N, C-alpha and C positions, 0 to 999 in steps of 0.2 A: 321249486323255483326254476325259472326259465334257464338260468345260467347252468343248471345241473343237467339239462336235457342231453347235451352233447355227449356226456359220459355214459348214457344209457344205451342199451341195445335197442334195435328196432322192435316195436311192439306197442301195446296199449299204454296210453298215458292220460293224465288229467292235469290241466293247468288252469290258472286263473290270471286275469290281468285286465288292463285297460285297452280298448280298441284304439289303435294309433291311426291306421289307414285301412280303407276298404276299396278293393278293385272289383266291381261287380260286372263281370264280363258275361257274354252270352252263354259260353260253354263251361266256364269255371269261375269260381269266386276265390279271391285272395284277401286275407285279413292279416295285418300285422298286429300282433298282440304284444303288449309290453307290461312287464312288472318292474319292481325296483331293481331287479338284477340284470335285466336285458330284454331282448325282443326275439320273437319267433314268428315264422310265417305259417299261417293256417291255410289249408287248401280244401275247397269243396267243389268237386266236379258236379255240374248240374245234371239232374235227371231229365231224360227226354222220353216221350211216348213212342209208339211204334212208327209214327210219322215224323219223328225227329223234332217234335215241338217240346220246348222246355216246360217241365211240370213245376208248378208252384208248390213245392213241398218243403219240409224242414230238413236241415236248418237253413235252406236257401232263402226262404221268406224272411226269417229273422235277420239273416246277414244283410239283406237288401235294406233293412230298416235301421241298421246300426249307425249311431252317431259317434263321432270321435269322442273319446273319454268314457264311453259306456263300459261298465265293469261286467265282465262275463266269466263264466266257468265253462270249459270245453273238455270233451273227451275225444279221443281219436287214436290213430295209429302213427307213431313216430317213425320217420324214415330218414336215414342219413343219405344225403345226395349232394355231392360236391358241387353240382351245378347251381345249387341254391346259394345266392349271394349272401343271404342273411344267416351266417353261421354254419352253412352246409347241412342244415336239417330243416324239416318241415313236418307238420302234423296234418294228416288227412282226417278231416272232421267226421265224427260220428254224431255227436250231440253238441248243442250250444245253449246254455242257459243264461239269460240276462239277469244278473244279480241286482244291478243298479243302473238304470238308464240315464244317459246324459242328455241335457237340452241340446237340440241340434245346432243352434247358433252359439258357437263358442265366443266368449268376450275378448279373447286375445289371439293374436296370430304371430307368426315368426317376425313380422316387421313392425309389431306394436312398439310404442315408446316404452322407455324404462319405467316411467311413472305409471303407465297403464298396466304394465306387467306387475308392478308392485301392488296395484289395486287388486289384482287376481293372483296373488303370490302362490296360492296352493296349486293353481293350474300351471303357473310358470315353473314351479319346482318339479313338475313331471318331466321336464326336458332332461335328457341324459347328461347334458353338460352341468346343469344345476345339481343334479343328483350326485355327480362326481365331486363337485366342490365340497359337499358336506361329508362325503367319504374321506376326502383328503383332510378336511378339518379334523375328523375323528382320528385318523392315523397320525397326524401331526401332534395333536394333543396327547395321544397315548404315548408317543415316543418321548415327549418332554417329561411326562409323568413317570415313565419307566426310568429315564435318566435320574430324575430326582429321587425316586424310591431306592434305586440301586446305590445311590450315593448318600443314603440315610437322611434325606430331607423329610420334614414333617409337613403334611398338608394342612392348611388352615381354611376355615370358612368364616370370614370376618363380617361384622355387621355392616349393613348398607344404610342404616339410619344413624346419623351422628349429631352430637350436640354442638359441634363447632366445625369450622372449615379445616380441611386438611391441605388444601392447595391455595386457591384464590377465591375470595368472596365474590369476585366478578362472575364466576361461572358456577354458582351454587343454585341448586333447586331447593327452595324452602318449602316445607310441608308442615301442616298443622299436626301437633302431637299432643293430644289431650289439652291441657290448659297452657301449653307452651309451644315451642316450635322446634323442628328438627331439620336436618339437611340430608339430602341424598349424597352418599359418599362419592367424591370425585376420584378417589383411589383408596386402597387399603393401607396407605402409607403409615399412618400412626400405629396401626395394629401390627403391621409387619415389624416395626421397630420395637414395639412392646414385646414381641416374641424374642427379640435378642436380649432384652433385659430379663425376660423370664427364663433364659437359659436354654432356649430351643435350638440355638446355633444355626440351623439351616432350615428355611421354610419356603413354601411356595403356595400360590393360590391362583386358580383360574375362575374368575367370576365377573359379575357386572359392575360397571362404573358409570357415573352420570356426570355430564358436563352441560351446563346451561349456556351453551355457546351457539349463537344464532347463525353460525356459518353454513353456507350452502355449497361448500366445496365437495369434490369427489372423495375426500378422505376424512371428513368429519361426520360425527353422529352425536346425538344427545345421550344415547345409551349404547354402550359397547362392551365387549368382552375383553377384560384386561388380564394379561398373563404377568404375574408378579413373582419375584423371588428376592430373598434377603438372606445374607450370610454374615456370620460373626468371624472375628479374628482375622480381618483383612489388613493388609499393609497400605493399600491404596485402591483407587478405582480401577487400576489395572487388573486386580483380582476379580472384580465384578465383570469386567469385559471378557476375561478368560472363561468364566462360567457361562456368560451369555453366548459366546461363540461356540462353546461345546454343545450347548443346548440346540442352537440352530443347526449345527452339523447333524446331531441326532435326529432332529425333526425332518430335515431335508433328505437325509439318507433313507429314512423309513418311507417317506412319500415317493422317492425315486424308485425304490425297490418294489413297492406295492402298486403304485399307480402311474409310473413313468410312461409306460406304453399308452395307457388310456389318455393321459394328459397330452401326449404328442398327437394322438388321433383326434381328440375332440377340441383341443385348444391350439394345436400346432406350436407347443411350447416344450422346450427341453428343460426338465427339472435338473438343475446343476447343484451338486453338493459342494458347498464352499470349502475352500482350503483354509487352514489356520496357520498362523494367526491372521486375523483380518487386518487390513491396512488401518493405521491409526494416525490421524492428522490433527494437531491442535487447531482450534477454530480460527485463531488469528492467521495462522499459516494458510488455512483453507481459503480464507477470504482473499489473501494475496494471490493464491493460485487462480481463483475464480476471476479476479481482476485482470490477471495476465492473459486470460482467455477472452477478454473484452466485455466482461460483465461486472459492474460495481453494484453491490447490494444496496438498494435505495431505502435503508431503514434508519430511523432516528435512534433506535436502541442498538445494542451490540449483538443482536441475534442474526442468524442466517435466514434468508427467505426461501420459498419453494424453488424459485429459479436458481438460486445459489446452490441448493441441494442437488438439483439436476446437473448443474455444471460441475460440481465437485465429483459427482458420481460418474459423469462422463470422463473426467480426468482419470479417476481410479480405474475405470474399465480399460482405458487406453494404456495406462502405464503398468497396471498390475493384473489386468484381466480378471478383475474381481467385481462381483455384484454388490458387495458389502463394504462399508467403510465406517469406522468410528471417528466422529468429530469430537475432540476432547477439549477439556479446559475452558468451559464456557464462562463468560463474565458473571460475577456474583450479582450484578445489577439485574440480570434476567433469570436468575435461578432462585428456587425457594430458600427460605431461611435455614432449612435443615441440611442443605448441602455444605459439606466441609470445604473450607477455602485453603488455598495453598499457603504453606508456611513462608513468610517473607513477602507474600504478594496476595493480600486479601481481596484484590480485585478479580481473582481467578478462582474458580471452584474445581474441585476434584470430581468432575462430572463428564458425561458424554451423551451424545445422541448417536443412535445407530441408524445409518442411512442404508436403505436397500432399494436398488434400482431407481435411485433418484428421489426417494421419499423417506422421511423420518418415520421409523416404526417404533422407536423406544427411547426412553431417557433413563439413564442410570447414574449412580454417584456413590462415593463414600459419604456416609452421614456424619454430621457433627454430633459427637457423643459427650462433649464436655459441657456441662450444664451452664456454666457461666457464659461461655461463648454462644451457646445455643440461645439463651435468653437475650443476649445483646443483639444477635442477628434477627431474632423475631421482632424486637422493638424497632430495629432499623428498617424492617419491612412493613412497619405500620401495624403490627399485631399487638394486642393487649395480652401480656403474659397470663393475666388472670383468666382469660377466655380459653387458654390452652393449658391450664394448670394440670389437668389430668395427664396430658401428654408429657409435660415437663417432668412430672413425677417419675416417669420411666428412667430418668437420668440422674436421679438423686440417691439411688441405692446401689450404684455399681452397674456399669454396662460395658461390654467389650466394644472394641472398634468394629464397625459393621458397615455394610453397604448393600445395594441391590438395584433392581430395575423394575420398571413397569412397561409392558409392550402391548400394543393393540393387535389382537389376533386377526381381525378382519383386514387390517392393512397388510399383514404378512401374506395372507391368502390372495388378496387383490394383486399384489406385486409379483407373487410367485406365479400366478396364472396370467399375468399381463392383462388384467381387467381394468376398465376405465373408471370404475366406481366401487366403493365398498358396499354399495347397495346390492351389487351382483353377488357378493360373497357373504352377506349377512342374512340369516334365516328370515327375520322380520326386522326391517330397518326402522329406526326411530330418529327423526330429525325435527327441525323447527316447525315444519308443516305436516308431519306425518305421525299419527298415533294409531292408525289402522292399516291393514288388519292386525 
């Protein structure tokens, strides 16, 4: 790998990679070769005859014909030279073999639109910035998984074909399933709760989720990776928030340690490990704070809107110097039937949204585990208990108090790296008008 060259002594080496740039000068040729680990400069002094005329020999002729993206294998002499800007090393070429030639006219350029780059995603991903995004994603997920495993959580892989809705019928993808129909899972919610009734205690899952939401915003997708966790024996949603912030600290710490310098160099962003506890503000209070800043949420329901989220995030950044804030105690009118409501005030749920840099990345709550209350809340929300009978059975044979959260992985990465759209941080984006590549 190219990243390992700097640790080698001067001498013969062989590397492979994609041609990034070619400078075909009269006396010397330069090629920047890139693989998934980095880039290195190749040098080929031109051969001249007795009269000083350049001779068309190899590998000079092959170099002159190289197109960007051509995959080659080269051999040569590695030389350390601090004058070389690209890593302080270069390779003086001996041989160059074209393994796979690229079409000279590349379909995308640095100034191509995001949609155009999505059309040619495999080429777009060769960009070092894009490569780093998915290394960060790997590190972040690994840190979360390490935390879970070290704290005795069980990993689940739940079905994505469901017989009934888990959230809202309005956002369901319906698919044919032999002589009946099924739905793509909006979340693993029902199955996370089943694990609590099964006595698993603490579980997690990182997997796909689907929402038939025709939104064209920068933060929505019809298929996304959901990070989910659920725990038993909680006293309130405060316990879920404590778990959630511990996980975020673990993930951001790992990214900062392993990729902080690269993120600064390629994105000009400082990865900041959040302090705990995160600020926690009841939604009603948050709306008053936002109103005092000159913005009144223009919604008919009791929810916060995107601008309100940005405003409360700005307030938290100013007052607490924090990028995260939990908005808590959402109205039951805008929460699912399985969210537990406050004793003495059924209009408020024991739930939260986690806001990161002005955008909601997660919803969490204590779940309602009392079967009679759960059934009543389902009916209130317009659900037929017979359609969710299998789910309701989880609560008829003894289940501990429990709660959990679901978080969009792409939103976390987008906001961590200050990107304008989740399309930039999703390997292959799926939206209302995109099913390819």
